C-alpha positions in Angstrom: -0.1 0.1 0.0 1.3 3.5 -1.0 2.2 5.7 2.1 0.1 8.6 2.3 2.3 11.8 2.0 1.8 15.3 1.6 4.2 15.7 -1.7 2.2 13.0 -3.5 -0.7 15.5 -3.6 1.1 17.8 -6.2 2.7 14.7 -8.2 -0.6 13.4 -8.5 -2.3 16.4 -9.8 0.8 16.8 -12.3 0.1 13.6 -13.7 -3.9 14.0 -14.1 -4.1 17.7 -14.9 -0.7 19.2 -15.7 -2.0 22.4 -17.2 -4.2 23.6 -14.4 -3.1 26.2 -12.5 -1.7 25.5 -9.0 -0.5 28.8 -7.9 -1.2 32.3 -8.4 1.7 34.4 -6.8 3.5 37.4 -6.9 6.4 35.5 -8.6 4.2 34.3 -11.3 1.3 31.8 -12.4 2.6 28.2 -12.3 0.6 24.8 -13.5 0.9 21.7 -11.4 3.3 20.5 -14.2 5.8 23.7 -13.6 5.4 23.2 -9.8 6.4 19.6 -10.3 9.3 20.1 -12.1 10.5 23.0 -10.0 10.0 20.7 -6.8 12.0 18.2 -8.5 14.8 20.9 -9.3 14.9 21.9 -5.9 15.1 18.1 -4.5 18.0 17.5 -6.8 19.8 20.6 -5.8 19.4 19.8 -1.8 20.7 16.1 -2.8 23.7 17.6 -4.0 24.2 19.5 -0.9 23.7 16.0 1.2 20.1 16.6 2.1 18.4 12.9 3.0 15.6 11.3 4.5 15.1 12.6 8.0 17.0 15.8 7.7 15.7 19.4 8.2 15.8 22.1 5.9 15.0 25.8 6.9 13.3 28.0 4.6 13.9 31.7 4.9 12.0 33.1 1.8 9.3 35.9 1.1 5.6 34.1 0.2 6.1 32.9 -3.2 5.6 30.0 -5.8 9.2 29.4 -5.2 8.9 28.8 -1.6 6.0 26.2 -2.2 8.3 24.7 -4.6 11.0 24.3 -2.0 8.7 22.7 0.8 7.6 20.1 -2.0 11.3 19.7 -2.8 12.2 19.1 0.7 9.6 16.7 1.2 10.4 14.7 -1.9 13.8 13.7 -0.4 12.0 12.3 3.2 13.0 15.5 4.8 11.2 18.0 6.5 10.9 21.7 6.0 11.1 24.6 8.6 9.6 27.8 7.4 10.9 31.0 9.2 8.8 34.4 9.2 10.1 36.0 6.3 9.9 39.2 8.2 12.0 38.1 11.1 15.5 39.6 11.5 18.5 37.4 10.6 19.4 36.7 14.2 16.1 35.1 14.9 16.3 33.1 11.8 20.0 31.9 12.7 18.2 31.2 16.3 16.2 28.6 14.6 18.7 27.2 12.5 20.9 26.6 15.4 17.9 25.0 17.5 17.0 22.6 14.4 20.4 21.8 13.1 19.1 21.6 9.4 21.4 20.0 6.8 20.9 23.2 4.4 18.8 26.5 4.2 16.9 27.7 1.1 16.8 31.6 1.1 17.4 34.5 -1.3 20.8 35.6 -2.7 20.0 39.2 -0.9 19.4 37.2 2.7 22.5 34.8 2.3 24.9 37.5 3.7 22.7 38.2 6.7 22.7 34.8 7.6 26.3 34.4 7.4 26.7 37.4 9.4 24.6 35.9 12.2 26.7 32.9 12.4 25.1 30.3 10.1 27.5 27.9 8.8 25.3 25.3 7.0 25.1 24.9 3.3 22.8 27.9 1.7 20.7 27.1 -1.5 20.1 30.6 -3.2 19.8 30.2 -7.0 17.0 28.9 -9.4 17.7 25.4 -10.0 17.1 24.1 -13.8 15.2 20.9 -14.7 16.5 17.9 -13.4 14.0 15.1 -14.2 11.9 13.2 -11.3 13.2 12.4 -8.1 13.3 8.6 -7.4 10.7 7.9 -4.4 12.9 7.6 -1.0 12.6 3.9 0.1 11.5 3.2 3.9 9.4 6.2 4.2 6.2 6.3 6.6 3.3 8.2 7.5 4.8 9.1 10.8 7.8 11.0 9.1 8.3 14.4 10.3 6.9 16.5 7.4 7.5 20.1 8.8 8.4 21.9 12.0 6.3 25.2 13.1 8.1 27.4 15.4 6.0 28.8 18.3 6.7 31.3 21.0 8.0 29.4 24.0 7.6 29.7 27.8 11.3 29.8 28.7 12.2 32.5 26.2 13.1 30.1 23.6 10.9 29.3 20.7 9.6 25.7 20.4 9.4 23.7 17.3 6.4 21.7 16.9 6.8 18.6 15.0 4.1 17.6 12.6 4.2 14.4 10.6 2.6 13.3 7.4 -0.4 11.6 9.0 -0.8 14.7 11.4 -1.4 17.2 8.5 -3.3 14.8 6.2 -5.8 13.8 8.8 -6.6 17.4 8.8 -6.3 18.0 5.0 -8.4 15.2 4.1 -11.3 16.1 6.6 -11.2 19.6 5.3 -11.1 18.7 1.7 -14.4 16.5 2.1 -16.3 19.2 4.5 -15.7 21.9 2.1 -16.5 19.3 -0.9 -13.4 21.1 -2.7 -13.1 20.7 -6.2 -10.7 21.6 -9.3 -12.8 25.0 -9.6 -12.0 26.0 -6.4 -9.8 29.2 -5.8 -8.3 29.1 -2.4 -6.8 32.3 -1.1 -3.7 32.0 1.3 -3.6 34.7 3.6 -1.3 33.4 6.3 2.3 33.4 6.1 3.8 29.9 5.4 5.3 29.7 9.2 1.7 29.8 10.5 -0.4 26.6 10.6 -3.3 28.2 8.9 -1.4 27.8 5.5 -1.7 24.2 5.6 -5.3 24.4 4.8 -4.7 26.8 1.9 -2.1 25.0 0.2 -2.8 21.3 0.6 -6.5 21.2 0.6 -6.0 23.0 -2.6 -3.5 20.7 -3.7 -5.6 17.5 -2.9 -8.6 18.7 -5.1 -6.5 20.2 -8.0 -7.7 23.6 -7.2 -5.8 26.6 -7.5 -4.0 28.7 -4.3 -3.8 32.4 -4.8 -0.8 33.8 -2.6 -2.3 37.1 -0.6 0.9 39.6 -1.0 2.4 39.8 2.3 1.9 44.0 2.0 -1.7 43.4 1.7 -2.2 41.0 4.5 -4.2 43.6 6.6 -5.0 46.3 4.2 -8.5 45.9 4.1 -9.6 47.3 0.8 -6.8 45.4 -1.1 -7.9 42.5 0.5 -11.6 43.0 -0.5 -10.2 43.8 -3.9 -8.1 40.8 -4.2 -10.8 38.5 -3.2 -13.4 39.7 -5.6 -10.7 40.1 -8.5 -9.6 36.6 -8.3 -12.9 35.3 -8.0 -11.8 33.5 -4.4 -14.0 30.8 -3.5 -12.5 29.5 -0.1 -11.0 32.2 2.2 -9.3 31.2 5.6 -7.6 33.6 7.9 -7.5 35.0 11.8 -11.0 36.6 12.6 -8.7 40.1 12.8 -8.3 40.3 9.0 -11.9 39.5 8.3 -13.0 42.3 11.1 -11.0 44.9 9.0 -12.4 43.8 5.7 -16.0 44.3 7.2 -15.2 47.5 9.1 -13.0 49.2 6.3 -12.8 47.2 3.2 -16.3 47.2 2.0 -16.9 43.5 2.4 -20.1 44.3 4.4 -21.5 46.2 1.4 -21.9 43.3 -1.0 -19.7 40.4 -0.6 -17.9 38.9 -3.3 -20.1 36.5 -5.4 -17.8 33.7 -6.0 -17.0 33.3 -2.0 -18.9 30.1 -0.9 -16.8 29.5 2.2 -15.0 31.5 4.9 -13.0 29.6 7.5 -11.5 31.6 10.6 -9.3 30.4 13.5 -6.6 31.6 15.8 -8.8 34.0 18.3 -12.2 34.7 19.1 -14.6 36.6 16.5 -16.1 39.7 18.1 -20.2 38.9 17.6 -20.8 42.4 15.9 -18.6 42.1 12.8 -19.4 38.6 12.6 -23.0 39.1 12.3 -22.1 41.7 9.5 -20.1 39.1 7.6 -22.9 36.6 8.0 -25.3 39.4 6.6 -23.0 40.2 3.6 -22.5 36.7 2.8 -25.8 35.2 3.3 -25.1 32.1 1.1 -21.6 31.3 2.0 -20.7 28.8 4.9 -18.9 30.4 7.8 -16.7 27.7 9.7 -15.0 28.8 13.1 -11.9 26.2 13.4 -10.3 25.3 16.6 -6.8 24.2 17.5 -3.3 24.9 18.7 -0.6 24.4 16.3 0.1 21.1 18.2 -3.1 19.6 17.4 -3.8 21.1 13.9 -7.8 21.7 13.8 -9.5 19.4 16.2 -12.8 21.3 16.6 -14.9 23.2 14.2 -18.6 25.1 14.3 -20.5 26.2 11.4 -21.9 29.6 12.1 -25.6 30.1 10.6 -27.1 32.6 13.3 -25.0 35.0 15.4 -26.4 35.2 19.1 -23.3 35.5 21.1 -19.6 34.1 21.2 -19.0 31.9 18.9 -18.5 28.1 20.0 -15.5 25.9 19.4 -17.8 23.4 18.4 -17.4 19.5 18.0 -14.3 17.1 17.4 -13.3 16.6 13.7 -10.4 15.1 11.7 -10.6 11.9 13.8 -9.5 13.6 17.2 -10.7 12.9 20.6 -11.6 16.0 22.6 -12.5 16.2 26.1 -12.7 18.8 29.0 -10.7 17.8 32.0 -11.4 19.0 35.5 -8.5 19.9 37.9 -8.7 16.0 39.3 -7.9 15.0 35.9 -11.2 13.1 35.3 -13.6 14.2 32.4 -15.6 17.3 33.3 -19.3 16.5 32.9 -21.3 18.6 30.6 -22.0 22.3 32.0 -18.6 21.9 34.1 -15.8 23.7 33.0 -12.3 22.1 32.2 -8.9 22.5 30.0 -9.4 20.9 26.7 -7.5 17.8 26.1 -6.7 16.6 22.6 -5.9 13.1 21.4 -5.8 11.3 18.0 -4.1 11.4 14.7 -3.7 15.3 14.4 -1.4 15.7 17.7 1.9 16.5 16.8 5.0 14.0 17.3 6.3 16.3 20.1 8.6 19.7 20.3 11.9 19.4 18.4 14.8 18.4 20.6 12.7 16.9 23.3 11.8 13.2 23.8 8.9 12.2 21.4 5.6 12.5 23.2 3.0 10.0 23.6 -0.9 10.4 24.5 -3.4 13.3 24.9 -2.1 16.9 24.5 -3.4 19.4 26.9 -4.1 22.6 25.3 -4.3 25.2 28.1 -7.4 26.3 26.9 -10.6 26.1 29.2 -13.8 25.2 27.8 -17.0 23.7 28.6 -19.7 21.3 26.8 -23.1 22.5 26.4 -25.7 20.9 23.8 -23.1 18.9 22.2 -20.3 21.5 21.2 -17.5 23.0 23.3 -17.5 26.8 24.2 -14.4 28.7 24.9 -14.0 30.1 28.3 -10.2 31.4 28.3 -6.6 30.5 28.8 -5.0 28.4 31.6 -1.8 30.1 31.0 -0.2 33.3 30.1 0.0 32.6 26.3 -1.8 35.3 24.3 -3.2 35.3 20.6 -2.3 38.5 18.6 -3.8 38.4 15.0 -3.7 34.7 15.0 -0.4 34.5 16.2 0.5 32.4 19.6 2.6 34.7 21.3 4.2 33.9 24.8 5.0 37.0 26.7 7.9 35.4 28.6 9.8 35.3 25.3 9.4 39.1 24.6 10.0 39.7 28.3 13.4 37.8 28.2 14.4 39.9 25.4 13.3 43.5 27.0 14.7 42.4 30.5 18.2 42.8 28.8 17.3 46.2 27.6 19.6 48.9 29.3 17.4 51.0 32.1 14.9 47.9 32.5 14.4 46.5 35.8 11.3 44.7 35.4 9.0 44.2 32.7 5.6 42.4 31.9 4.0 42.3 28.5 0.5 41.9 27.9 -2.1 42.2 25.1 -4.6 45.3 25.4 -7.7 45.4 23.2 -9.3 42.7 21.5 -9.5 41.5 17.7 -8.1 43.9 15.3 -7.8 46.5 17.7 -5.2 44.2 19.9 -1.7 45.3 20.8 1.2 44.4 23.0 2.0 46.6 25.8 5.2 46.4 27.8 4.7 47.3 31.4 8.3 48.6 32.4 9.9 49.3 35.9 12.7 51.6 35.2 16.1 51.1 36.6 16.7 54.6 37.6 14.9 57.7 37.2 14.4 57.2 33.3 13.3 53.9 31.4 13.7 53.2 27.6 10.9 54.7 25.6 9.1 52.9 22.5 11.9 53.7 20.1 14.6 52.1 22.3 12.6 49.4 23.0 12.2 48.9 19.2 15.9 49.3 18.5 16.8 47.0 21.3 14.1 44.0 20.1 14.6 44.6 16.0 17.6 42.2 15.9 16.0 39.3 17.6 12.3 39.6 17.5 9.9 39.7 14.5 7.7 42.7 14.1 4.6 41.1 15.4 6.4 40.6 18.9 7.7 44.0 19.4 5.6 45.9 21.7 4.4 49.2 20.1 3.0 50.6 23.6 5.5 51.0 26.6 4.3 52.3 29.9 6.5 53.1 32.7 5.1 52.1 36.1 6.8 52.2 39.6 6.1 48.5 40.3 4.2 45.3 38.6 1.1 44.4 40.4 1.1 41.0 42.0 -1.3 38.3 42.9 -1.7 36.8 46.5 0.7 34.4 45.2 3.4 36.9 44.4 3.1 36.3 40.8 2.6 39.4 38.4 -0.9 40.3 38.0 -1.3 40.4 34.3 -5.2 40.4 34.6 -4.8 43.8 36.4 -2.4 44.8 33.8 -4.6 44.2 30.9 -7.2 46.2 32.2 -5.3 49.0 33.2 
């Protein structure tokens, strides 16, 4: 029996529909045959650099067709790709390279000197690769082989690499393709960057169906009018993003006036969707399906809820993708319906583990609290300090670890103020001495090591951080201040 793998999807579509458009990107329109050939070219070039089954390859590239070809090329060698935020500074890319110990890095010629200056010593693939013929299948591959690593913010100040297998991803992709009834005529928008788990649906569900995926330019990701024009002009049929982008499209982009006629499914995940803008979206797209997807990076998507009417916060919904979901009380026992508990997930979508740590077994505790009512789970909040900002999961501890080394900072706590599209990172700084660093000094200090989304734009000086009765920083009071 053939092993189910992500890289087989494009290969199969290139066989049955070679002339069909696979990618509409800033660097051109690629057919499935062209994507297939480009992936083989990357694979041959990486093989010459010594990449083999089980290796990791870091991708530090802008959102492009070439980046997708690089992903596919890596997978064809039985290796795993590690996408890095293209907007991240070179020092952060170098940090992830040091952590996952890749065999090679695929990047642009302009970025290569930055990596070298940041201390990266692994081989770099920077040029285009010519046609080289099909790559022979790698023997011995399994569905549980590592496919990609997505880095999330870590609680100790160090990013954590979430390791996901072909089986993990395909459990979600197969479910989503069936639930959406995806066809070759669909036109998927790709709003999320490739280092975000949201991009897995855009790319691989499209490839599974033989549909086309249209890459939203990075500079338009949160420009509401441009987004609505893009959806309308490209006749997008399936849209998937964080709610923040959709809120802006409703408020400022004109989406609430007359929804794009071709749009038949709108999916969102990563943060709660405010009921007001969601009602307007529902009214603007009366015939489109609206689906709320839930799941941390470690579990892919594990629950979903289809929105028909909006009469309050959107539920997380019920389990999907073969996942087993339950709410667990403080005693470890499953919470009864109506009783709150922490969501715990088990099944085929749950990650292999974190890179560099022992492979995990058994259920994954999400840190999200929920309650089961009428057969669906309702979100109650986080159990820990992790926060969501425009769909990115951010651990304040990582930002605080960087800010703590900034001259003039005695203590610091980072929280998210506001909600949805208005959410922002706020750094509460206890100065060391009479004057503490301002926003510009903070930005200059953080820019070499943190991506833009993780740099606080609001800096407030406080004489002391509020504390709970246990002596911990009272983040709730800070967020409410």
